[in-house]
C-alpha positions in Angstrom: -0.5 -3.6 1.9 0.0 -1.4 4.6 -3.6 -0.7 5.4 -7.6 -1.1 4.8 -9.6 1.8 3.7 -12.6 2.0 5.2 -14.9 3.9 7.9 -14.4 7.8 7.8 -17.2 9.5 9.5 -18.9 11.9 7.4 -19.2 15.2 9.0 -16.6 17.6 9.8 -16.3 20.4 12.8 -13.5 22.4 13.5 -12.9 25.0 16.0 -9.0 26.8 16.2 -8.7 29.5 19.2 -4.9 30.1 18.9 -2.2 29.5 16.2 1.4 29.7 16.8 4.3 29.1 14.3 8.0 28.4 15.0 11.0 27.6 13.0 11.4 24.1 12.6 14.5 21.8 12.7 15.5 19.6 9.9 14.1 16.7 11.2 10.3 17.3 10.6 7.1 19.1 10.9 4.5 18.7 13.4 1.0 19.9 14.0 -0.5 19.1 17.5 -3.0 20.3 20.3 -1.1 22.2 22.9 -3.4 21.1 25.6 -6.9 20.9 27.0 -7.5 22.6 30.2 -11.0 20.6 30.4 -12.2 17.6 28.6 -13.7 18.4 25.0 -12.2 22.1 25.3 -9.5 23.1 22.7 -6.7 25.3 24.4 -4.5 26.1 21.9 -3.2 24.9 18.3 0.7 25.2 17.5 3.4 24.2 14.8 5.7 21.9 16.5 9.1 20.0 15.7 9.1 16.4 15.7 11.3 13.6 14.2 8.6 11.5 13.3 5.2 12.6 12.6 3.4 15.6 10.4 0.0 15.9 12.5 -3.1 18.1 12.0 -6.4 18.6 14.0 -9.0 16.3 13.0 -12.3 17.2 12.2 -15.1 16.5 14.4 -18.8 16.7 14.5 -20.9 18.0 17.5 -24.3 16.2 17.6 -27.1 16.3 20.1 -25.7 13.8 22.5 -21.9 14.3 21.5 -19.1 16.5 22.7 -16.7 17.9 20.3 -13.7 15.7 19.9 -10.2 16.7 18.7 -8.2 13.9 17.0 -4.6 14.2 15.4 -4.3 13.5 11.7 -1.2 11.3 10.4 0.4 13.3 7.9 3.5 11.2 6.9 2.8 7.8 5.7 6.6 6.9 6.1 9.0 8.3 8.9 12.7 8.1 8.8 15.6 9.6 10.8 18.4 11.2 8.6 20.9 8.9 10.3 19.3 5.6 9.7 17.1 5.4 6.5 14.5 3.1 7.8 10.9 3.9 6.7 8.0 3.1 8.8 4.4 3.3 8.4 2.5 5.5 10.7 -0.1 4.5 12.8 -3.7 4.9 11.1 -6.3 7.1 12.8 -9.9 7.9 11.3 -11.5 11.0 11.4 -13.7 11.3 14.1 -17.4 10.0 14.0 -20.5 11.8 14.4 -22.4 8.9 15.6 -23.7 8.9 18.8 -21.3 7.1 21.5 -23.8 4.0 21.9 -24.2 3.6 18.1 -22.6 0.8 16.2 -20.9 2.3 12.8 -23.3 0.3 10.8 -26.2 0.7 12.5 -26.9 4.5 12.1 -27.4 4.7 8.6 -29.1 1.2 8.3 -31.6 2.5 10.7 -33.0 5.4 8.9 -32.0 4.5 5.3 -31.0 0.7 4.6 -33.5 -1.8 3.1 -34.1 -4.7 5.1 -33.3 -8.3 3.3 -34.3 -6.8 -0.1 -31.4 -5.2 -1.2 -27.8 -4.3 -0.8 -26.5 -3.3 2.5 -26.0 0.9 2.8 -22.3 1.9 2.1 -22.7 5.5 3.5 -18.9 5.0 4.8 -16.4 7.6 3.8 -12.8 6.5 3.3 -10.1 7.3 5.9 -7.1 9.7 5.2 -3.5 8.4 5.0 -4.5 4.7 4.6 -2.7 3.6 1.3 -3.9 1.1 -0.9 -6.3 -1.7 0.7 -5.9 -5.4 -0.1 -8.3 -7.4 -2.2 -9.8 -9.1 0.8 -10.4 -5.6 2.4 -12.7 -4.6 -0.3 -14.8 -7.7 -0.5 -15.4 -7.5 -4.4 -18.0 -10.4 -5.2 -18.9 -10.2 -8.7 -22.3 -12.1 -9.5 -22.3 -14.6 -12.1 -25.8 -14.0 -13.5 -27.2 -10.8 -15.1 -28.8 -8.7 -12.5 -31.1 -5.7 -12.7 -33.3 -5.0 -9.8 -34.4 -1.8 -7.6 -36.8 -1.5 -4.7 -38.3 0.8 -2.0 -38.0 0.3 1.6 -40.3 0.9 4.5 -39.0 4.4 5.3 -39.1 5.4 1.9 -35.6 4.8 1.1 -34.6 3.4 -2.2 -32.2 1.1 -3.5 -30.9 -0.4 -6.8 -28.4 -3.6 -7.8 -27.4 -4.3 -11.5 -24.7 -6.4 -12.9 -23.6 -7.0 -16.5 -20.9 -8.0 -19.0 -19.1 -6.2 -21.8 -17.1 -7.8 -24.6 -14.5 -6.3 -27.1 -11.8 -6.8 -29.6 -8.9 -8.5 -28.8 -10.9 -10.8 -26.1 -11.9 -7.8 -24.0 -14.2 -8.7 -21.2 -15.4 -6.7 -18.3 -17.7 -8.2 -15.8 -19.2 -5.6 -13.3 -21.7 -5.2 -10.4 -23.1 -1.8 -9.5 -25.4 -0.9 -6.4 -26.5 2.2 -4.4 -29.2 3.7 -2.2 -30.9 7.1 -1.6 -33.1 8.3 1.3 -36.2 9.3 1.0 -35.7 13.1 1.1 -32.5 12.6 -1.0 -30.3 14.1 1.6 -28.0 11.1 1.8 -27.0 8.4 -1.2 -24.3 6.0 -2.0 -23.1 4.4 -5.0 -20.4 1.7 -5.5 -19.3 -0.2 -8.5 -17.1 -3.3 -8.7 -15.4 -4.7 -12.2 -13.0 -7.2 -13.6 -11.3 -6.9 -17.0 -9.2 -9.0 -19.1 -8.2 -9.6 -22.7 -6.3 -12.0 -24.9 -2.9 -10.2 -23.9 -2.9 -11.5 -20.4 -3.9 -8.2 -19.2 -6.2 -8.7 -15.9 -7.6 -5.8 -13.5 -9.6 -5.5 -10.4 -11.4 -2.5 -9.4 -13.8 -0.3 -7.2 -15.2 2.9 -7.1 -17.2 4.4 -4.4 -18.9 7.8 -3.7 -21.5 9.3 -1.4 -23.1 12.4 0.4 -24.9 12.5 3.6 -27.3 14.9 4.9 -25.0 17.4 6.2 -23.5 17.9 2.6 -20.5 16.2 3.1 -19.2 14.2 0.1 -16.5 11.5 -0.8 -15.2 9.5 -3.5 -12.7 6.5 -3.6 -11.3 4.1 -6.5 -9.1 1.3 -5.9 -7.4 -0.6 -8.8 -5.2 -3.8 -9.3 -3.8 -4.6 -12.7 -1.6 -7.5 -13.8 -0.1 -6.8 -17.3 3.4 -7.9 -19.1 5.7 -5.3 -19.6 6.0 -4.1 -23.3 9.8 -3.4 -22.8 11.1 -6.0 -20.4 8.7 -8.8 -21.2 8.6 -9.3 -17.7 5.2 -9.8 -15.5 4.0 -6.5 -13.5 1.6 -5.6 -11.2 0.3 -2.2 -10.6 -1.7 -0.9 -7.6 -3.3 2.4 -7.4 -5.9 4.4 -5.0 -7.3 7.5 -5.2 -9.6 9.2 -2.3 -11.0 12.3 -1.3 -13.8 13.8 1.1 -15.2 17.3 1.6 -17.1 19.1 4.4 -20.4 20.4 3.5 -20.2 23.2 6.1 -16.7 23.9 6.6 -13.8 25.0 4.3 -12.1 21.5 4.9 -11.4 18.6 3.0 -8.7 16.3 1.8 -7.2 14.2 -1.6 -4.8 11.4 -1.6 -3.5 9.7 -4.7 -1.0 6.4 -4.0 0.8 3.9 -6.6 2.9 0.8 -6.2 4.4 -1.0 -9.1 6.0 -4.3 -9.0 7.7 -6.6 -11.6 9.0 -10.1 -11.4 12.9 -9.2 -11.3 12.5 -6.9 -7.9 11.8 -3.6 -9.8 9.5 -1.7 -7.6 8.2 2.0 -7.5 6.0 3.4 -5.0 4.9 7.0 -4.1 2.0 9.3 -2.9 0.4 12.9 -3.6 -1.5 14.4 -0.8 -3.3 17.6 -0.1 -5.4 19.0 2.8 -7.4 22.1 4.0 -8.7 22.9 7.4 -10.4 26.5 7.1 -7.6 28.8 6.8 -4.7 26.3 6.7 -3.8 24.1 3.5 -1.1 21.4 3.5 0.7 19.2 0.8 2.9 16.2 0.8 4.7 14.1 -1.9 6.7 11.2 -1.4 8.5 8.3 -3.7 10.6 5.3 -3.5 12.3 3.5 -6.5 14.0 0.3 -6.2 15.9 -1.1 -9.3 15.9 -4.5 -8.1 19.8 -4.5 -8.4 20.6 -2.8 -5.2 20.1 0.7 -6.0 17.5 2.7 -4.3 16.2 6.4 -4.2 13.8 7.7 -1.7 12.2 11.3 -1.3 9.8 13.2 0.5 8.7 17.0 0.1 5.8 18.5 2.2 4.7 22.1 2.8 2.0 24.2 4.6 0.8 27.5 4.6 -2.0 29.7 6.4 -4.1 32.3 5.0 -2.1 34.7 7.1 1.1 34.4 4.9 2.8 32.0 7.4 4.4 29.3 5.3 6.9 26.1 6.2 8.2 23.1 4.6 10.6 20.0 4.9 12.2 17.8 2.1 14.7 15.3 1.7 16.1 12.9 -0.6 18.5 9.9 -0.2 20.2 7.7 -3.0 22.4 4.7 -2.2 24.1 1.8 -4.0 26.4 -1.1 -1.9 26.4 0.9 0.9 27.8 4.2 -1.0 25.5 7.2 -1.5 24.3 10.7 0.0 21.2 12.1 1.6 20.3 15.8 1.7 17.4 18.0 2.8 16.2 21.4 3.8 13.5 22.9 6.4 12.2 26.2 5.7 10.0 28.7 7.1 8.4 32.0 6.0 6.7 34.6 8.2 3.7 36.9 7.3 6.3 39.8 6.8 8.4 37.6 4.4 11.5 36.8 6.6 12.7 33.3 5.6 14.4 30.9 7.4 16.2 27.8 6.3 18.3 25.3 6.9 20.1 22.8 4.7 22.1 19.6 5.3 23.7 16.8 3.9 25.6 13.6 4.1 27.8 11.7 1.9 28.6 8.0 2.7 31.5 6.6 1.3 31.2 2.9 2.2 34.0 2.3 4.5 32.8 3.6 7.4 33.3 7.4 7.0 30.4 10.0 6.8 30.9 13.5 5.5 28.1 15.5 6.9 27.6 19.4 6.2 25.0 22.0 6.4 24.1 25.6 7.2 21.1 27.9 8.1 20.1 31.4 7.4 21.2 32.3 11.2 24.7 31.7 10.5 25.0 28.0 12.0 27.3 25.7 9.8 29.1 22.6 10.1 31.3 20.4 8.0 32.8 17.3 9.5 33.9 13.8 8.6 32.7 11.1 11.5 32.9 7.3 11.9 29.4 5.9 11.5 27.7 3.0 10.3 25.6 3.7 7.3 22.3 2.0 7.2 19.7 1.9 4.2 17.4 -0.7 2.8 18.3 -2.0 -0.3 14.8 -4.0 -0.8 11.4 -2.5 -0.2 9.7 -4.1 2.8 6.8 -5.5 0.6 7.9 -6.6 -2.7 6.9 -8.6 -5.6 6.3 -11.9 -3.6 4.4 -10.1 -1.0 2.0 -8.5 -3.8 1.5 -11.9 -5.8 0.8 -13.7 -2.5 -2.0 -10.8 -1.7 -3.5 -10.7 -5.4 -5.2 -14.0 -5.5 -8.4 -12.8 -6.6 -6.7 -10.6 -9.6 -4.7 -13.8 -10.8 -8.0 -16.0 -10.8 -10.0 -14.0 -13.2 -10.7 -15.9 -16.3 -10.3 -14.4 -19.8 -12.6 -15.3 -22.6 -11.2 -18.5 -24.5 -9.1 -17.4 -27.4 -9.9 -19.4 -30.6 -7.1 -21.5 -32.3 -5.1 -19.5 -34.8 -6.1 -16.0 -33.1 -3.1 -14.1 -31.8 -3.5 -10.9 -29.6 -2.7 -7.4 -31.0 0.4 -6.2 -29.4 0.8 -2.5 -29.8 4.5 -1.3 -28.6 4.7 2.4 -28.0 7.4 4.5 -29.7 9.5 4.7 -26.4 9.6 3.2 -22.6 7.2 4.4 -20.4 8.2 7.5 -18.3 7.9 7.5 -14.5 4.3 8.7 -13.1 4.2 12.0 -11.6 0.4 12.3 -11.1 -0.4 16.0 -10.8 -2.9 17.4 -8.1 -6.7 17.6 -8.8 -7.5 20.9 -11.1 -9.9 22.6 -7.9 -6.7 22.3 -5.5 -4.9 25.8 -4.6 -1.7 26.2 -6.3 1.7 25.3 -4.3 3.0 28.1 -2.6 6.7 26.4 -2.3 
């Protein structure tokens, strides 16, 4: 998978001195720091143009011995030139850390709240943004075979617990799980983590993790990751589906983020991937949705829609879509901007690729510009996902090695086929998020 999900430093701290908004070209959007007049000081904040990135100020925490820091948040998980449809992963960057510069990431919480050789190691580590779905090996799921139920108190007064068990049910259902957590003496910081594996007689297998926590500053986080193997009810093909949800919220700022990722693969090359994201930084909010669909026979659909707004009323966004099969297809998109007074600017564009080296390009904007031309141009698009069925099988060894309960002779699994084929997932944003202003 593209990346692991580890290590978000918990606290947030933001300060914006200036904000500028400019009309944007159709290639993309970019938030970035305008400059610094000396280290540690933010000189400005603006909305800029970029073909490759959509960035934001990163949260930073100011401690007694730390300076305020500013990072850029990677906004796009994929980036694409409209002339060449290659999708590439953005470089991953975490939230800035509140820890002292000379402290190890795993040591700070350990020194004040972690049991020493008497219980599980602390997991007081929130997730990163824009990290996608982690690999099995990055989660380190290690289910104990025996039943465990233990707890304890450390010398510093912090407490911990660890327990495990197994549940069984009809149709050969089996769930093995391990749960652990810890809490500081004053209750200001705590964490919980649950691992599980599930199976039944139909061949269904599932591997998953859920993590949550809260620190002394009131920052909270939650994430879950799942990987599933099952037989598709309509094609009878083996299918692997992977998903992740993550969120983090600041305890003293109006700031936080949420994201949901999903990937689906079958043994004949059918692939679907997508993500929905939302974030807020004080007076700014932003959203992003994107998807990819490969039918395994050469047909490809890709799309992206992202937009943002400020409490002052400024809004802007960018979206595009492409459809291709055997070198023939189309691309189209729109970039738009709305001022606090309601003035709207937009530019729409499109491309028709005929598969013979000819491309029809057209577009217009609200400022009066327009174009409609046919050019000689090589058409490029990716007909297959860069990470497909063979890749996901090769990275799902722990999922595939789950041992189901033994089925008695003459007993067959209950197969319940639904009345209609499953529809394409369109996950909704969490209910506590503000409505889209698009």
